[in-house]
N, C-alpha and C positions, 0 to 999 in steps of 0.2 A: 308138345315136347319142349323142355327147356334146354337151352344152349347159350354158349358165350361167344363173343367175337372181340378181338383186340384189334386196334388200328392206331396209326400214329397221328398225333395232333400236334401242329406247329406251335410252339411258345417262344417268348423272347431267349429263353435259355437252350433252344434246340428242341428237336421233336421228342415228345413224351408219348408212351403208350397208354391208351385208355381202353379199359375193358367193360363191356356192358352184357348183362344178361337178357335174354328174350325167350319169348314163346312164339312159335309160328305153326299155324294151323290153316287148313282150307287150300282152295286152288282157284286160280283166276288171277285177275289184276290185283297188284300188291296194295295193301292198304297198311300203313304205319300208325300204330296207336301210341301215343305218349301220355303219360299219367301226369297229374298236377304235382306241384311241389309238396313234399311231404307225404307222398303217396307210393304206390308201387303198381307194377303191370296187373296184378289181380284185380285192380278196381274195374278192369275190363271184362272180367270173367262173366258177368250177367249178358253181355252181348256178343262175345267172341264166337260162341257156336253159331249164332244166327248169322253174323256177318261172313263166317267161313263157309257158308253154303254156296256163296256167290264170289268170294274174294280170298286172296291169300293173305291172311292176317298175321301181322307182325306186332307183337305188344312187347315193348321195350322197358326195362328198368333203367332209368337215368342213372348216371354215375352217383354213388353214394346212397342210393334208394333200392329198397327190395334186396335182390340177390347180387345187384352190381356193386363191386368194390368202390371205394371212394377214389376220387382221381388222384394222381401222383401230384406231388408238389410242383407248383409251377404251371398247372393246367387250370386256367380260370374256368369256373362253371357257373358263375354268378353274374348278375347285370349291375352296373353301377346303380347306386341308390339315387342319384340325382344327375342331370345333364351336365355335360362339361361347361366350364365357366367361360372359356375364350377359345379363339382358333377356329380352324376349319370345322371341327365337330360340333361346336357351339352354333355356327352358322347354319349347319345342316339340321341340327336340332331345332333351332327357331324358325327355319323354313318350313320344317315338317308340321310344327305346331300351327303356324300360320296357315298352311294348306288345309289341316284338318279343321280348323276353327271356320275357315271360308266355306268348306264342303258342308259342315254341320248347320251354318247360318243360312246357306242356300236351299238346304232341304226343307 
Protein backbone atom coordinates (compact mmCIF):
# COMPACT_ATOMS: atom_id res chain seq x y z
CA UNK A 1 0.00 0.00 0.00
CA UNK A 2 1.34 3.43 -0.96
CA UNK A 3 1.24 6.41 1.40
CA UNK A 4 3.01 9.71 2.02
CA UNK A 5 4.59 11.29 5.07
CA UNK A 6 5.66 14.90 5.61
CA UNK A 7 8.20 16.14 8.14
CA UNK A 8 10.15 19.32 8.89
CA UNK A 9 13.78 19.60 7.82
CA UNK A 10 16.02 22.34 9.25
CA UNK A 11 17.52 24.70 6.66
CA UNK A 12 19.47 27.97 6.93
CA UNK A 13 16.20 29.75 6.05
CA UNK A 14 14.26 27.95 8.78
CA UNK A 15 12.36 24.64 8.81
CA UNK A 16 10.96 23.42 5.48
CA UNK A 17 8.50 20.57 4.99
CA UNK A 18 9.60 17.56 2.94
CA UNK A 19 7.10 14.96 1.71
CA UNK A 20 8.04 11.44 0.63
CA UNK A 21 5.99 8.61 -0.79
CA UNK A 22 6.50 5.07 0.47
CA UNK A 23 5.09 1.55 0.37
CA UNK A 24 4.98 -0.60 3.50
CA UNK A 25 4.29 -4.34 3.68
CA UNK A 26 5.01 -7.26 5.97
CA UNK A 27 5.45 -7.75 9.70
CA UNK A 28 8.43 -7.96 11.99
CA UNK A 29 11.52 -5.85 12.47
CA UNK A 30 11.49 -2.79 10.16
CA UNK A 31 13.69 -2.81 7.05
CA UNK A 32 14.07 0.49 5.16
CA UNK A 33 14.84 0.21 1.43
CA UNK A 34 16.29 3.24 -0.37
CA UNK A 35 16.61 3.29 -4.15
CA UNK A 36 19.61 4.61 -6.06
CA UNK A 37 19.78 8.07 -7.61
CA UNK A 38 17.64 8.31 -10.74
CA UNK A 39 15.39 5.42 -9.73
CA UNK A 40 12.23 4.87 -7.66
CA UNK A 41 10.96 2.52 -4.97
CA UNK A 42 9.59 0.05 -7.52
CA UNK A 43 13.21 -1.00 -8.11
CA UNK A 44 12.73 -3.13 -4.98
CA UNK A 45 9.54 -4.86 -6.25
CA UNK A 46 11.32 -8.14 -7.18
CA UNK A 47 12.41 -8.70 -3.55
CA UNK A 48 9.81 -6.89 -1.42
CA UNK A 49 7.42 -9.86 -1.09
CA UNK A 50 10.25 -12.21 -0.12
CA UNK A 51 11.58 -9.78 2.50
CA UNK A 52 8.06 -9.08 3.80
CA UNK A 53 7.64 -12.69 4.95
CA UNK A 54 9.95 -11.88 7.88
CA UNK A 55 10.26 -8.10 8.00
CA UNK A 56 8.21 -4.88 8.02
CA UNK A 57 9.48 -3.58 4.66
CA UNK A 58 9.36 0.16 3.96
CA UNK A 59 10.38 1.17 0.41
CA UNK A 60 10.75 4.94 0.02
CA UNK A 61 10.73 7.24 -3.00
CA UNK A 62 13.39 9.85 -2.22
CA UNK A 63 12.38 13.51 -2.75
CA UNK A 64 12.05 14.29 -6.46
CA UNK A 65 11.91 10.64 -7.52
CA UNK A 66 9.00 8.29 -8.19
CA UNK A 67 5.83 9.55 -6.51
CA UNK A 68 7.64 11.91 -4.09
CA UNK A 69 7.50 15.61 -4.96
CA UNK A 70 10.71 17.62 -5.29
CA UNK A 71 12.04 19.22 -2.13
CA UNK A 72 11.09 22.81 -1.55
CA UNK A 73 13.55 25.57 -2.30
CA UNK A 74 16.16 25.74 0.44
CA UNK A 75 16.11 22.00 1.24
CA UNK A 76 19.45 20.69 0.04
CA UNK A 77 19.22 17.15 -1.29
CA UNK A 78 22.57 16.89 -3.04
CA UNK A 79 26.10 16.23 -1.84
CA UNK A 80 28.97 18.58 -2.59
CA UNK A 81 30.82 17.62 -5.75
CA UNK A 82 34.20 17.97 -4.10
CA UNK A 83 35.56 18.15 -0.58
CA UNK A 84 35.84 21.51 1.18
CA UNK A 85 39.07 23.43 0.55
CA UNK A 86 39.80 24.73 4.06
CA UNK A 87 38.69 24.88 7.66
CA UNK A 88 37.40 22.17 10.02
CA UNK A 89 35.47 20.36 7.28
CA UNK A 90 38.60 20.03 5.15
CA UNK A 91 40.57 18.67 8.12
CA UNK A 92 37.85 16.05 8.79
CA UNK A 93 37.81 15.12 5.09
CA UNK A 94 41.60 14.74 4.96
CA UNK A 95 41.63 12.74 8.20
CA UNK A 96 38.94 10.41 6.83
CA UNK A 97 40.87 9.87 3.59
CA UNK A 98 44.09 9.12 5.52
CA UNK A 99 42.27 6.59 7.75
CA UNK A 100 40.69 4.93 4.70
CA UNK A 101 44.06 4.66 2.95
CA UNK A 102 45.73 3.25 6.07
CA UNK A 103 42.95 0.68 6.47
CA UNK A 104 43.17 -0.40 2.83
CA UNK A 105 46.98 -0.70 2.85
CA UNK A 106 46.92 -2.75 6.09
CA UNK A 107 44.47 -5.28 4.61
